[in-house]
N, C-alpha and C positions, 0 to 999 in steps of 0.2 A: 299447372306450374305458372308463377307469377313472372311477369317479364318487368324488368327494370325500366322504369321512365326517367328521362332526363329532365330534370328541373331547371338546371342552369348550365351553360357552358359559354365560356368566352371564346371558344373556337380554337384555342391555342393549348395552354396548359392547365386549365382548371375545368372540371365537371363535376357537377352534384347530381347524383341520381337518387332514386328512392331508397337505395341501400347502401351507397358509397359516396365519399368524397375523394376526388382523384385530383392531386396536385402534382403537375410534372409527371413522374413515374411512380410516385408514392400513392398507395390506396389506403384509406381509412374507412373502415366498415362502421356504418352510422350505428349499428347495434352496439358497438363498444364506446360510443361517444355520449358521456353523461352530461356535458354542458359545452357551450360555445359562445363566443362573444367577440365583439370588435374591440381591439386593444389599441389604445394610442400610445406610440412610442414617441415621447417627447424628444425633441431636438436638443442637443447638448449646446448651449449658448455660453456656458461658463468661460471657455477658452477665448472666444471672441470678445467677450466682455472684459476680460482681463487685459486683453490686447488694447483695447479701447482705452480703458483707465490708464494703463502704463503710458500710452501714447499721449494722452491728455496730460499727464503728469511731466512728461518730457516736453511737450509743447509749451505748457504753461512756464516751466522752469527756464527754458530757453528765452521766451519772450520777456520775462521779467529780469533777464540776466542773472540768474541765481548762482551760476558757476562763475569762478573767479577767471578774468581775462588770460591768466597765464596757465590755466589747467592743461592745455595743450598748445602746441605751436599752431599758429594759424595756418590754414590749409589753402593753397592756391588753387582755386577752381575757377577756370576760364578767366584768369586775369582778376578775378574777385577773391579776396581774402576772407575766409570763413573762420570765425571764432568757435570756441567749444559750444558757445550759446546758440550759434547759428546751426550748427550740426545738430545739437540736442533737439533744437525746435524742429528742423526739418525731418529727422528721424522719428520723432513725436508725431508730427503730422502724417507721415507715411503709416505709422502704426495705427493711428486713429482710422484712417481711410481703409486699410486692409481689414481692420477688425469690423467695421460697419459692412463692408462688401461681404465678409465671411457670414456676418449675422443674417444678411439678406438671402444668401445661398442656402443656408441650413433651414430645413424644413422638418416638420413632424412627419411620422410614417405610421402606417396603419397595419395592424396584423390581424388576421383571422386566427383566433386562438380556440383550440378545442382542448376539452379535459377527457382523458380516457383513465384507465386502471393505472396506466403508467405515469400520469400526471398531465401537467399543462404542456401543450405543444403550440408554437406559432408555426402553423402550416404554411402560411403564406404572408409575406410582408410587402406591403406596396405604398409608393408615395401618394396615391390617389385614394381618398376617403370613399368616394362613391363606388369604386371597384370592390374594395374590401367589403362595404357594406352591402353590395348586391349578393356577394357570396355567402355573408351572414344570413341575409334574408332568405336565400335558397335553402340554407341548412334549416332554419325555422320551419319552412315548408316541408322540407323532407323529413324532419323528426316529429312533426305534428302528426298525432294518430288520427287515421281516417276513421270515422264512425261506421 
């Protein structure tokens, strides 16, 4: 009887043995895995980019006084009267700032993807490429036939 050898474990939720991939409480028999790979899940930067573009438009419109002075009644803010252009420029600057921060916070993620008879499955998704790559490498070792 052949014993299972542990090829990789992170000590918590992932273990690759000579016959199984175990992620959390799910077990995938390697005999049913036809392919595997590291899948990059690109971060969606469209929304923060739109925020930055809208903010820049507002900022520029406010700075060049594109709005008529009587578009809104001036707003008294701490004794200073703000016109529509001042408000649009301030809101535009805030949107640019928030959009840039949002773009800096959003990162790509990395998935360990296996292919079985049921199709492709992302069995693990991580923000750390090295972690996901270690698991893919361990799968390569486990699925390589021993002569």
